[in-house]
Structure formats: structure tokens, C-alpha cells
N, C-alpha and C positions, 0 to 999 in steps of 0.2 A: 759806168760808161760816160765818157766825156760828152758834153753838149756839142751838137753840131753847129758850126758857124755858118750862118746864111751866106750864100754867094754874094759878092759885092755887086751892087748895081753899077750902071755905067758911070754915074757921077762920082760915086765913092772910089771906083777903080781909077778914074782920071785923077782925082785928088791924091790918091795914094801914090800913083806913078809920078805926079808932079813933085811930091815931097821927096821922093827918092833922089831926084836930080842927079842921075847917074850918066847922063849923056844920051844922045839919040840912038846910038848903036845898042846900048844896054837896054834902053826903053823898048826898042823893037824886039830884042831878045826876050824880054819879060813878057811882052804881049804875045809873042809866038809860043812861049811855054804855057801861058794861060790858055791859049786856044787849044794847044795840043792836049793839055790835061782835061779840058772840057770835052774834047772829042773822045778821049780814051775812057773817061769815067762817067760823064753825065749827058752825053749828046741826045739820047732818046729817052722819052718817058714811056714806060710800059702802060698801055691803054687801061683805063679804069683804075689806075693806082697812082700814087705819088712817087713811085720808085723810078729812079733814073738809072740808065745803063749806058755804057759807052762801048767803043770798039774793043777795049781791053777785055771786057766780059764776052763779047761776041766772037772775037778772034780766038779767044781761049777755048771756045767750043770745038775748034778744029784739032783733031787728035795729032799729037806729035809736034807739029810746027806752030800751032796757034800760040801757045804760051811763050815759045822762043821769040816769035815775031813781036808780040806785045812787050816782051821783056826788053828787046832792043829799043823800042820806042820809049819805054819808061827809063831806060838807062841814059837816053839822050838828055832828059831833064836834069839828071845828076851831073852829066858831063858839062852842060851849060852852066849849072850852078858853080861847079869847080872853076870854070873859065871866068865867071863873074867875081871870083875871089871869096867865095863862101868858105869859112874856116872848117877844118877837119871835124870839129865837134858837131857842126850842123850836117856836114856831109855824112857822118856816121849815122845820124838819125834818119837821113834820107835813104841811105843804103839799107838800114833796118826795115823801113817801110817797103822798099823794093824787094828785099829778101822774103819778107812775110808774104807779100803778094805773089811772088814767083813760086815759092815752095808750096804754099797752101793752094795756090791757084792751079798747080800741076796735078792735084788730086782730082780724079774724074768726078764729075757731078758736084760733090761738096765744094771743090775748089772754084767751080764756076759760080755757084751761089755765093760763096764767100767774096769772090771778086766784085760782085755787084755792090756789096756793102762796105768793103775796105777802102776803096778809092785812094790807093797809094799815090797816084799822080797828083791829085788835088792836094793831098796832105803835103807832098813834097814842094809843090809850088807855094803853098801857104808858108811853109818853113822858110823858103827862099825869100819871100816877100817880107816876112817878119824880120829876118836877119838884115835885109837891105834897109828896112825902116829904122831899125835900131842903130845901124852904122851911119845913117844919114843925120842922126841927131847930134 
């Protein structure tokens, strides 16, 4: 299992965004996607544990529409990545993360537990940031 990358602190995030030098509109989009991923995957800490859960896991508990609603929000991150010019190879990886989250997340109970650990939205934003950093060099 791959080691988890610690979330960027404020100073690291600012430095990374400055290195990207993609313009104000793209910087605002990146910040918006980071916030969305945080809300979807990590917003709340389960009391007494270090486990973080977001709206993706909570909305997914609603039978029928929960997974579809969180899927739309997750797809928005991929849409914006496409708009920012991310190549198809990176988009394919992002779609893979999305597909695993959506398909496995749809399985009652197991999928909800899986959703808490998978964090596809954070993975996708990290992939986007990695691509932008490489292309800025």
C-alpha cells in the first residue's frame, strides 16, 4: 500500500501555487478544487479517532441518490482538470479513481466504509497539481 502524503500546510500550498504560475483564473480554480476535495473527503474527524470523513462518505449513505450526487461533485473536479489542459493520460487516471469510488461506493455498507479510505477526490486533485507542477518546469 502506498504511503499517504500529508496534506500541504498553508505555506507549502501557497509556494506550490506560486510555482505553477498559471494565472489568477487558474489559481482560483485550483483553490476551489482543493476546497471541494477537502469537503468531499476530509472535512470532519470522527471523534476519538484520526479518521477523517467528508461529504462524499456521508452523502453516500443516502440510498439511491447519495452516490449519484457525490459522483456529480467528483466529476466536476475531472471536468475542471480537462479545462485546465490536463492530458488524456492523467485524465484517464483520474477517471479510474472516480470509477473505483463510484462503483465500489455503490455497494451498501462496504462501499460506504471503502469511501472513507479511498478519497478519490484528494487523489485527483493531487494528480492535477503534480501535472501542473511538472508542466510549469
